[in-house]
N, C-alpha and C positions, 0 to 999 in steps of 0.2 A: 744627560749628557750635556756638556758644554762642548763647543767648537770651536778653535781658535786656530789661527793665522800667521802665518810674515813671511820673509822674504829670505829664502837659503842665497849662501855665493855662489848658487848654480843657477839664479834668476829665476827660479819656480817659484811659487806661491804654494807654502805645505798647509795643508789642512790638517790639524792634528787632531782627533778624535780621542777623548779624555772622556774615561769613563769617571763621573763623581761617585754612585757609589751602588758598589753591586755585593750584596751578600753569598758567603760562598761558603756551602756548609759541608764540612768535615767529610769525607769519605772514610774514615777510619786510617790507621796505619801501615796496612800493608796494598796500596794499590793494585800490584799484583792480583791480587784475590779475583777469582770472575772476570778478569780479561782473558780476550779471546785474540787468538795466536791470528795476526793480523793477514796471513797469508789463507786462511781460512775461511777469510769475511770479505776482501777487498774483491774491487771490481774495476780491473785497471780501463773497462772500458768509459766509466765516468770521466775517467783525461783528457780533456779536448787540447786542442791545437788554441794557442794563443802567444799573444807577450803584452809585457806588463812592467813596470816600475815599482820600486818601493823606497820607499825613503826611511836610512837609518840613522837614528841619533840615540845620545843619551840626554837624560831629561833631570834636570835637576830643578824644582821648583818651577817657575817660567823658563828659566834659562835652559838652551837647546846646545851642546855641543858635540863633536865628531861627526859631524854632519856626512854622510853618503850615500849615493844611490845605487841601486842593484837595480838593473835590466835583466829579467827573466824570458828566454823564449822558447816554446815548447812547441815541438814539430815531429812529427809522425814519417819516421824514414824507415829507413832498410840499411843493415851492418852487418856486412859479411854476408849475404841473402838472408838474413835473418829481421822480420819489422821488429822495430825498434820505436820508441821515443829518443829522442835527440832534446836535451836538455841543455841550453845555453844560460850561463849567469855573468854579467859584465859588471863589476863593483870598481866606483869610480869615488874617488877621493880625491881632492884636491888634484894636482897633476899624475897623480899614481891609479892606475888600472891594469886592475888585475882581471881576465878571463877564465873562467871554466868549461869546459864542452865534455858531459858527459854522454853517452848510451846505455841505455837500458831497453833489458827483452820487455817486446809490449805485451805480452801473457803474464809474464810473472815478477815485473820489474827486476831481475836481479841485473849484476852489471855486465855489461860487455864491454866498456872502452871508458877511460878518462883523461883530461888530459888537462894541464895550468899553464896558464902563461903571463907573466909579467911585463905592463908597455910593452908588448908584442914579441917577446921573448921567450921561447918554451922554457918553462919552468922545469915540469915531469910528467909523465907518461904512464900509465899504467893497462896491464890487458890482463884478462880472468879467463883462468882454464884451468879445469883437474879440480878445482878448488883451493887455487892459488891464486892473488895478485900478484905479478909482474912488473914491477915500479923501477922507474927510468927518472933519475935525477940528476937534472943537467946544471952546474956549476963553475963559471970561469972556465970552459974548453975543458970540463973532465965529465964523465957521465959514471953515476954508482947504480950499480943494479942492485937489489933487495926481493926477495922472494916473502910473502905473507900468506898463510893460512887463511880461507875465508869460508864461512859457516854457509852453509847452504842457506840458511834462513836469512841473509845479513843483506841488507842494502845498502848503498852508496848516501852518506850523507847529505848528497849534493840532491837527493833525489825526494828529501824528507815532504816536501810540499806536497809533490804529488802520494806521497803514501798516505796524506790525511784524505786529501781529496778523493782518494779509490774505495774510502769507507764510507758509507753511510751510516751517519752519528743519531740519525733518527731510527735505526733500529736495530745498533750496535752500543753500546754504554761505555764499554772500554777494551781496550785493543794492546797489544803488548808487541815488539819488534824491535831488531837491530839494527841500527846502522855504523858504519865506516866512515874515515877518510884512508887511502892507500897508507901505507907506511903509519899508521899510529893504532892504537888498542881502539877496539869498538866497544860501545855503549849499547844497552839494552833501555826502551824507553818504554813508559804506558802511557796511553794515550786517557783521558779520562772526562766523557761529556758531564758535566758539574753545572751548568746553568745556559740559560739562552739571553739573546741581548737584541735589543732592534736599535740599529743607528740609522737617524736623519741626517743627512748630508742636507749643503744650503739651496740645494735645487728641488729641495723636501722628497727626494730622493728615499724612501725605505729600504734597509738591509736588514733582513732576519738574520742573525747569526746563533751557532751554536758555542757556547764558552768550554773549551776546553785545557783541563789542568795536564801539565805532562810531569813526571818524573824521571829523572836518569836514575839506570842503576849499571854502576861501573862494574871493571871486572871483579873486584871482592865482593860485591855485593851489596856497597851501600849505595844510600837512597839519597838520592838530594832533588831539591824543586828545579824543575827546568823551564818555568815560565808557563804564559798561557798562550792561548791563539785562539784568535776569532776566525771561524770559521762558516762563508756562504752554507744554509741553510739549501739551497733552490741548488746553486754549483759545488758546492765543494770548496771551493778555493780559498787559499787559508788569506785571510782580509790584511790580519794583522799582530803581532806578534806582541809580548808585555814581559818582561822578566819581574814584573810587581805590582797585580792591582790594589794594592794598597797604598803603599807610601808614595810620595813625591820626588824622589830619586828611583830613576828607571831606565832600562834598556827597551829602546822600543823598535820594529822596523813594520810599517803598513804601508798601504796600496798609497799610491799617492793621485790625490787629486789637485785637480785645477781650477782655477775659478775664470 
């Protein structure tokens, strides 16, 4: 691994963890074969409270573009008398700040509430009841409502990292699950453990990770590569995502390390 650093327009020093060589073996053409249903193997108790910041950008060789910061906060709370996990994501890019807040059931991770705002203005919110998502969209003083059937096995896209954290990939090679964003079609994913990698930070701290490959399966059954995530073996936290691990051009997000 090589470690690069550079100042962003936010004033932070970004530590880019780039894998120089990683041998990935083919797992066959059907990643869903042998994958366990996430709901059968996950343990939500693995999800811990905390907050952290991710840096997101496109990389073309040594050039970075479209840099943004995503702050995530995970808190245990109650929602309508139910024990839940509150996940708040604040995306900052230039002068734009979008915030999404979701509540998911602490035991099942099923969706309870969703809200999104842009620059402190409410854009949309959704509630979930009787197998439906009831979405309200606000624009130019007008409210539009719509309903969407939601599978009992479907999770909110904003809880993607928590779904992964809830799985012990030392014991489970592959899981399949479905996520959605209110008002949009759902997608199925298969997460496969394909390798392991140790990161060495500038302070010589070492972090052992599982390398997970993701395959997206759309509503028509078409399969596409959905990138790779590096997951802390001890805590299950997603430390980095890369859309491609071999090309010089890719999209990534990763935990922000500061010098």
